[in-house]
N, C-alpha and C positions, 0 to 999 in steps of 0.2 A: 504493500500500500504506500510505503514511503516513496518508492520510485514513481508511482502514479501521481502522488501529490507534487513531486518535483516537476513532472511533465506538465501538470496543470498550471503550476506557477510560471512556466515559460510562456503560457498562452495569454495574450492580452485581453482577457475576458473578465468583466466585472463579477459575473455570477460565480466564478471559480475561486473567489477569495474566501469562500466559506467551505469548511471541510464537508458539511453535509451535502453541498451541491457537487463537490468532487465525487463523493460516494454515489450520489444519485446518477451522475453522468456515467460513471463506470458501470453501474448496475444496468443502465439503459443500453450501453454498448454491448453488454453480455445478454441482456434479456430480449432485446429486439430481434437479433438473429435467431434466438430460440423461438420466439413467437412467429417469426417469418417462416422458418422451416416447418414448424408444427401447423401453421395455417394452411400450407399447401396440402398437407396430409388430411387435414380436417375438411377442406373444401372438396378435394378430390374424393374423399371417402364419404361425402354427403353426411357429415357428422356435426354440422354447424351447431345444432342445439344440444348436442351431447356435452360439450364443454360447459354450457350453461347449467345443465343438470349436475355436472360434477362440482360446479361452484356451490350449489345447494347442499350437496353431500359433504363438501369440505366444511361448510358452516356447521352442519350437524356434528361432524367430528370435533370441531373446535368446541362446540357446546358440551359434548361429552367430556373432553379434556378438562374444561373449566369446572364442570360439576364434580369431577374426580379429584380436583385440586392439583392437577399437573401444571407445573410452572410454565412450560412451553407447550401449549396445546397443538402447535403446528404439526408435530410428529404424529399425534393422535389423528389429526385431520388427514395427513398423508396416508396413514394406514387405513382409515375408514374409506377414503376416496378410492384407494387401490382395490379394497374389498368390494366397493360399489361397482367399480369398472369390471372386475372379474365376474361378479354376479350378473351384470348386464350382458356381458359376452356369453355367459353360460345360458341365460334365458333366451337370448337372441338366436343362438345356434340351435335351439330346440323348440322354437316357436314359429308359427306361421304368420305372426303379426309383422307389420312393417317396422323399420327402425324408428321412425318418428312416433309411432304409437307407443312402442316400448320406452322410448325416451320420455314421453309424456307421463307414463305410468311411474317410472323411476324418479323423475324430477318432482312430481307432485308429492310422492311419498317422502322423498328426502326433505322437501320444504316443511311438510306437516310434522315429520319427526324432529327436525331441527327446532321448530317453534315450540313443540311440545316439551322438549328437553330444556330449552332456554327459559321457558315460563313455568316449569314444574315447581310446585311449591310457592307460587307467587313471585317467581323470579322476574327480573327486568332485562330488557334488551340493551340497557345502557353500557354494560361492560363488554358488549360485543361490537360497539361502534368502531373500534380499531379495525376490525375485520370486515365490517360492512362498508366502511369508507376508508380504504387503504391510502397510504401515502408513501410514494417512492422516496421522499425526502427523509424518511425515517429508517431507511435501509442501513444496516451495519456492515462493517468489513467481513464479519463471519458469515453473514447471509450472502454477501457478494461471492465469497468463496464457494458456498454451497451452490449458487446459481451457475458458477463456472463449471463445477463438476457435472451438473445436470446438462449444461450446454454440450460438453464433450460427449456425454452419454447419448444425447439426442443426435449429434453428428454421426456417431458410430452407428446408431440405429438407422439413420437416414441412408448412410452408405450401404448398409447391408440389406435393408428392407424396402427402400423407396420404390424400386422397380416392381417388387412383388406386391407392395401395397397399392400401387397404381393399377396394376393388372387385376388385382383382387377387387378393387373398387369398380373398375370399368366392366369387367367380364369375369365374375367369380367362377363360372363353369369352365371357362378357358384356363383360368389360373389353376384350378384343381386338376385339369387334364395335363397341365405341364408339371405336375408333381408338387405344386405349392400347397402347403397346409394353410388354407385360407383362415381357418379357425384360429390357428396359432398366431398368424400375422395380425389378425384383428384384435386378439387378446393382448398381445404386446403393445399394439398401437393404443388401445384404450387405457392401458396401464401407464404409458408414457404421458398421455394427456392428463390423466388423474394427478400424477406427480407435479407436472408443470402448473396446472390450475391451482393446486393447493399451495404451492410455494409462492405463487404470484398474488394470491388473494389478499395478503396483508400489505402489499405495496401498490396494488391497483384496485380501484373501486369494484367490488364484486358485481355490481349492476352493469358495468360496462366491460368487464373482463372478456365476455364472449365476443364483443365487437373487436377487441384487439387480436383475438384468435381467428377471426374470419376475414376482416377487411384487407389485411396484407395479401392473402392468397386470392381473394376475390378481385382485387385491383390488378394483381399480376396476371390473372387469367384473362383480363380484358385486352391485354396488349402482347402477351407472350405468344411466340410462334412455335415453340417446342418446349419440351420438359425442362431443359437446362435453363432457358430464359424464364420459365415459370418459377423455378426455385430461386433464381438469382434476383428477379424483380421483386419477389415477395420479401426476401431478406432486405433488399435495398430500400423498398418502400417502408418497411417496419423501422429500419435504422433512421431514415430521414425523418419520419414522423416522430420517433422517439426523441431525437435531438431537438427538432423544431418545437415539439410540444413542451419539452423541459424549459427551453428559452422563453417561450410564450408564457408559461405558467409563472416564471420568475419575474418577468417584467409587468405582467398584468395581475399577479397575485391570485391566479386561478388554480384549480386542481390540475396537477401534472397528468394524471391518468386521463382525465376528461379532455385535456388539451391534445394529448397524443391521439386519442380517439377521433377528435374533430379533424385533425390534420389528415388522418387516414381516410376519413370520409371525403375530404376534399380531393385527395389523391384518387379515390375510387371514382368520383365524379369526373375528374379530368381524364382518367384512363377510359372511362365509359364513353366520353365524347370523342376521344381519339379513335376508339374502336368503331364508333358509328361513322366517323369521318373517313376511315380507311376502307369502308365497304363501297 
């Protein structure tokens, strides 16, 4: 971290005079490529609302951790979200219902369970405000290190499984005929999303986290001409939006997460217009 601080001191930017802004910028430089890569998988896999459902399950895990008196409920939330993702994959593989129907079932159940646990015995939502309204400015060096580890893990997953995931999403029967275990690929994929969503929930507002996981890939899909461009543009758009959103939030005093989301929305609108113009 000291090396990063020294690099920041060489940059003539007012916002980098504060350590918490340096931490936030580094977190964004790590988190946005993570969101960009994951977004391509989510959009291609038609799992846009699954990340939202995972956010609800993560909140339930946090509520369980707080009720049990655990100092850092994030790890309980990670475990609960992974369990939620694995259960979803299990039910999906053995059900005739469409993915969006099952996502609705799991999402509504997670919300109800989270509210029930949080308000059990007359409890209040006040102590959960940190998780409902996250703040990237509160990220710590230890959490940044954890994000970096997750980023490396996702890159490895992307290198090993991106082609299989794409084929599984587009044509599962063809993927299966090629010897690809579609169930295993989808299970690993949902587990990866669960971990990312849970770790990001305390730094990004839960209500807009799903947008950050969908907009980069959706924007890239508007202009990409092949798979490589698709992944590259998604990461690039997420990175641009992350830096621009942080700068905007600093000078306007607004939420960093919301600012990033709005920049991504603008990028989606621009790429959508470019797509229409190119036809």
